[in-house]
VEXDREN-2710 file (C-alpha; in Angstrom, 1 decimal):
% VEXDREN-2710
k/r/px/py/pz
1/UNK/114.1/120.9/123.1
2/UNK/112.1/118.5/120.9
3/UNK/111.1/119.5/117.4
4/UNK/108.7/117.4/115.3
5/UNK/109.0/117.5/111.5
6/UNK/106.5/116.3/108.9
7/UNK/107.5/115.0/105.4
8/UNK/106.0/116.1/102.0
9/UNK/105.2/114.6/98.7
10/UNK/107.6/111.8/97.6
11/UNK/107.7/110.0/101.0
12/UNK/104.8/107.8/100.2
13/UNK/105.0/103.9/99.9
14/UNK/102.5/101.1/99.3
15/UNK/101.4/99.8/102.7
16/UNK/101.8/103.1/104.5
17/UNK/99.6/103.5/107.6
18/UNK/98.2/99.9/107.5
19/UNK/99.9/99.0/110.8
20/UNK/98.2/102.0/112.4
21/UNK/94.8/101.1/110.9
22/UNK/95.1/97.5/112.1
23/UNK/96.4/98.2/115.6
24/UNK/94.7/101.4/116.7
25/UNK/91.0/102.0/117.0
26/UNK/91.7/105.8/117.0
27/UNK/93.6/105.5/113.7
28/UNK/91.0/103.3/112.2
29/UNK/88.3/105.8/113.0
30/UNK/90.3/108.7/111.5
31/UNK/91.1/106.7/108.4
32/UNK/87.4/105.9/107.8
33/UNK/86.5/109.5/108.4
34/UNK/89.0/110.5/105.8
35/UNK/87.5/108.0/103.3
36/UNK/84.1/109.6/103.8
37/UNK/85.5/113.2/103.5
38/UNK/87.4/112.4/100.3
39/UNK/84.6/110.4/98.7
40/UNK/86.8/107.5/97.8
41/UNK/88.6/104.8/99.8
42/UNK/92.1/106.2/100.0
43/UNK/92.9/103.5/102.5
44/UNK/92.6/100.8/99.8
45/UNK/95.2/102.7/97.7
46/UNK/97.5/103.4/100.6
47/UNK/97.4/99.8/102.0
48/UNK/97.2/97.7/98.8
49/UNK/97.4/99.9/95.8
50/UNK/100.3/100.2/93.3
51/UNK/103.1/102.7/93.1
52/UNK/101.3/104.3/90.2
53/UNK/98.1/104.7/92.3
54/UNK/100.1/106.5/95.0
55/UNK/101.8/108.8/92.5
56/UNK/98.5/110.5/91.5
57/UNK/98.7/113.9/93.2
58/UNK/95.1/113.6/94.4
59/UNK/96.1/110.5/96.3
60/UNK/99.7/111.3/97.2
61/UNK/99.2/114.5/99.1
62/UNK/96.2/113.3/101.3
63/UNK/98.0/109.9/101.8
64/UNK/101.2/111.5/103.2
65/UNK/99.1/114.0/105.3
66/UNK/96.9/111.2/106.8
67/UNK/99.9/109.0/107.7
68/UNK/101.6/111.8/109.5
69/UNK/98.6/113.3/111.3
70/UNK/97.1/110.0/112.4
71/UNK/100.5/108.8/113.6
72/UNK/100.8/112.0/115.7
73/UNK/97.3/111.4/117.1
74/UNK/98.2/107.8/118.0
75/UNK/101.3/108.9/119.8
76/UNK/98.9/110.4/122.3
77/UNK/100.5/111.8/125.5
78/UNK/104.0/111.1/124.2
79/UNK/103.5/113.7/121.4
80/UNK/104.7/116.9/123.1
81/UNK/106.2/119.1/120.5
82/UNK/108.0/122.3/121.5
83/UNK/108.2/123.3/117.9
84/UNK/107.1/121.9/114.6
85/UNK/107.7/122.3/110.9
86/UNK/106.7/120.5/107.7
87/UNK/108.3/120.3/104.2
88/UNK/105.9/121.7/101.6
89/UNK/102.7/119.5/102.0
90/UNK/104.1/118.5/105.4
91/UNK/103.3/122.0/106.7
92/UNK/99.6/121.1/106.6
93/UNK/100.4/118.0/108.7
94/UNK/102.4/120.2/111.2
95/UNK/99.5/122.7/111.5
96/UNK/96.9/120.0/112.2
97/UNK/99.2/118.1/114.6
98/UNK/100.0/121.3/116.6
99/UNK/96.3/122.3/116.8
100/UNK/96.3/125.2/114.4
101/UNK/93.7/123.5/112.2
102/UNK/91.2/120.7/112.7
103/UNK/91.8/117.2/111.1
104/UNK/88.8/117.6/108.9
105/UNK/89.7/121.1/107.7
106/UNK/93.3/120.1/107.1
107/UNK/92.3/117.1/105.0
108/UNK/89.8/119.2/102.9
109/UNK/92.5/121.8/102.2
110/UNK/95.1/119.2/101.3
111/UNK/92.7/117.6/98.9
112/UNK/91.8/120.9/97.3
113/UNK/95.5/121.8/97.1
114/UNK/96.3/118.6/95.3
115/UNK/93.5/119.1/92.8
116/UNK/94.5/122.8/92.2
117/UNK/98.2/121.8/91.7
118/UNK/97.3/119.0/89.3
119/UNK/95.2/121.5/87.3
120/UNK/98.1/124.0/87.2
121/UNK/100.5/121.2/86.1
122/UNK/98.2/120.3/83.2
123/UNK/97.8/123.9/82.1
124/UNK/101.5/124.4/81.3
125/UNK/104.2/121.7/80.9
126/UNK/106.7/122.3/83.7
127/UNK/109.1/120.4/85.9
128/UNK/111.7/120.5/88.7
129/UNK/115.4/119.5/89.0
130/UNK/117.7/118.6/91.8
131/UNK/121.0/120.5/91.9
132/UNK/123.8/119.1/94.0
133/UNK/127.2/120.5/95.0
134/UNK/126.7/124.3/94.5
135/UNK/126.2/127.1/96.9
136/UNK/122.6/128.5/97.0
137/UNK/123.6/131.9/95.7
138/UNK/125.3/130.4/92.6
139/UNK/122.1/128.5/91.8
140/UNK/120.0/131.6/92.3
141/UNK/122.1/133.7/90.1
142/UNK/122.2/131.1/87.3
143/UNK/118.4/130.8/87.4
144/UNK/118.0/134.6/87.2
145/UNK/120.1/134.6/84.1
146/UNK/117.9/132.2/82.1
147/UNK/115.1/133.3/79.8
148/UNK/111.8/131.9/81.0
149/UNK/110.5/130.8/84.4
150/UNK/113.0/128.9/86.6
151/UNK/113.6/129.6/90.3
152/UNK/115.0/128.0/93.4
153/UNK/112.1/126.1/94.9
154/UNK/113.4/123.8/97.8
155/UNK/116.4/124.7/99.9
156/UNK/116.7/121.2/101.3
157/UNK/120.2/121.3/102.8
158/UNK/123.6/122.9/102.1
159/UNK/124.6/121.8/98.6
160/UNK/121.2/120.4/97.7
161/UNK/118.7/122.7/96.1
162/UNK/115.7/122.0/93.8
163/UNK/114.9/124.3/91.0
164/UNK/111.4/124.7/89.4
165/UNK/109.9/126.2/86.3
166/UNK/109.1/125.6/82.6
167/UNK/110.7/122.6/81.0
168/UNK/112.9/124.6/78.6
169/UNK/114.1/127.0/81.3
170/UNK/114.9/124.2/83.8
171/UNK/116.8/122.3/81.1
172/UNK/118.8/125.4/80.2
173/UNK/119.5/126.1/83.9
174/UNK/120.7/122.5/84.4
175/UNK/123.2/122.8/81.5
176/UNK/124.5/126.1/82.9
177/UNK/124.8/124.8/86.4
178/UNK/126.7/121.7/85.2
179/UNK/129.1/124.2/83.6
180/UNK/129.4/126.0/86.9
181/UNK/130.5/122.8/88.6
182/UNK/127.3/121.2/89.9
183/UNK/127.9/117.5/90.8
184/UNK/124.5/116.9/89.5
185/UNK/121.7/118.8/87.8
186/UNK/119.0/116.4/87.0
187/UNK/115.2/116.6/86.3
188/UNK/113.0/115.0/88.9
189/UNK/110.0/112.7/88.1
190/UNK/107.4/115.2/89.1
191/UNK/104.3/116.5/87.4
192/UNK/105.0/120.2/87.5
193/UNK/106.8/123.2/88.8
194/UNK/105.8/123.2/92.4
195/UNK/106.8/126.3/94.5
196/UNK/107.3/128.5/91.4
197/UNK/105.3/131.3/89.8
198/UNK/103.7/128.7/87.5
199/UNK/101.7/127.6/90.6
200/UNK/99.9/131.0/90.7
201/UNK/96.6/129.6/89.3
202/UNK/96.7/127.0/92.1
203/UNK/97.5/129.6/94.7
204/UNK/94.5/131.8/93.6
205/UNK/92.2/128.8/93.6
206/UNK/93.3/127.7/97.1
207/UNK/93.4/131.2/98.6
208/UNK/89.7/131.5/99.3
209/UNK/89.5/128.0/100.7
210/UNK/92.3/128.8/103.2
211/UNK/90.7/132.2/104.0
212/UNK/87.4/130.3/104.8
213/UNK/89.2/127.9/107.1
214/UNK/89.3/128.5/110.9
215/UNK/92.8/128.7/112.3
216/UNK/93.7/128.6/116.0
217/UNK/96.8/129.3/118.1
218/UNK/99.0/126.2/117.9
219/UNK/100.3/124.5/121.0
220/UNK/103.9/125.4/120.0
221/UNK/105.6/127.6/117.4
222/UNK/105.3/126.5/113.7
223/UNK/108.3/127.3/111.5
224/UNK/106.7/128.0/108.2
225/UNK/108.2/127.3/104.7
226/UNK/107.9/130.8/103.3
227/UNK/110.0/132.6/105.8
228/UNK/111.5/129.9/108.1
229/UNK/110.3/131.9/111.1
230/UNK/108.5/130.7/114.3
231/UNK/104.8/131.6/114.0
232/UNK/101.9/131.2/116.5
233/UNK/99.5/134.0/115.3
234/UNK/96.6/132.3/113.4
235/UNK/96.2/135.2/110.9
236/UNK/99.9/135.1/110.0
237/UNK/99.9/131.3/109.7
238/UNK/96.9/131.6/107.3
239/UNK/98.6/134.3/105.2
240/UNK/101.9/132.3/105.0
241/UNK/99.9/129.2/103.9
242/UNK/98.4/131.2/101.0
243/UNK/101.9/132.3/99.8
244/UNK/103.4/128.8/100.2
245/UNK/102.4/127.4/96.8
246/UNK/104.4/129.9/94.8
247/UNK/107.2/130.6/97.3
248/UNK/110.3/128.4/98.0
249/UNK/110.5/125.9/100.8
250/UNK/113.2/127.3/103.1
251/UNK/113.9/124.0/104.8
252/UNK/117.6/124.6/105.5
253/UNK/116.8/128.0/107.0
254/UNK/113.9/126.5/109.1
255/UNK/116.1/123.8/110.6
256/UNK/118.9/126.3/111.4
257/UNK/116.4/128.6/113.1
258/UNK/114.9/125.8/115.1
259/UNK/118.4/124.8/116.3
260/UNK/119.2/128.4/117.1
261/UNK/116.0/128.6/119.2
262/UNK/117.0/125.5/121.2
263/UNK/116.0/122.4/119.2
264/UNK/118.3/119.4/120.1
265/UNK/116.1/116.5/119.0
266/UNK/114.2/116.2/115.8
267/UNK/111.4/113.5/115.3
268/UNK/110.1/112.8/111.9
269/UNK/106.4/112.0/111.9
270/UNK/105.1/110.2/108.8
271/UNK/106.4/107.9/106.0
272/UNK/110.1/107.7/105.1
273/UNK/113.2/109.1/106.6
274/UNK/114.1/111.9/104.2
275/UNK/113.8/114.8/106.6
276/UNK/116.0/113.0/109.2
277/UNK/118.8/112.9/106.6
278/UNK/118.3/116.5/105.7
279/UNK/118.3/117.6/109.3
280/UNK/121.6/115.8/110.0
281/UNK/123.2/117.4/106.9
282/UNK/122.1/120.8/108.0
283/UNK/123.1/120.4/111.7
284/UNK/125.2/117.3/112.4
285/UNK/125.2/117.9/116.2
286/UNK/121.4/117.2/116.7
287/UNK/119.6/113.9/117.1
288/UNK/117.2/112.9/114.4
289/UNK/114.9/109.9/114.4
290/UNK/111.5/108.5/113.3
291/UNK/108.5/108.7/115.6
292/UNK/107.8/105.3/117.2
293/UNK/104.7/104.1/119.0
END
């Protein structure tokens, strides 16, 4: 069975999507529609901006979403997913690509999500850190023992977990985890504590927008971040999406569940190759590759 996976924030690069824009009338039309919806020419920043331009949350999230969703549209008849999943922001791409949400509604939500997250980041200094070489339960227990807010945020693959929270608590957790034998416990260059309780203001802000959006039954099961389970019911998809901002990304569990349900081939749709690497670390027996036109 073929599973399509969609990357999240961090996969962006200058020039992303330009080949699609230049070579596909369908892509060009969708990119121009996106420029109109967003109220600024995101294509200029994607195709010829700077790394700094692309690092702005209000640009990064829509840019990665657009690259992924438009690539899926351009694949046309060859895009036949039997299951989909997305990493954090990539869940929105997966939902649009699988027909659970319209392109327009997905882009509006992603833009609102980016703005709400940026606002939450500015309200309280916070960060994330990558922890390598420890079992998940050891990281979870260490975080629970720290004063302040610090939680497991991204279960990326066995031995690679990202923690998230206030700067002081994350730093304290990193020191403790190094003492417990972590190969690495290092702060990431991110603007805030994504997928932690500190994103609660963003979750509240986004909740009504998600509830006002029309969701449909997708063409295949969507394995959502919050519980790593296959979902097709529109109301459940909607509720899980509301919870996503403050809940951890259960990527390891999602991939394991997809494989258990029959996935043998994983295709990454969007910029970069991060998810292919994670999939192979989680389950070395499967095939993992980039989507090609």
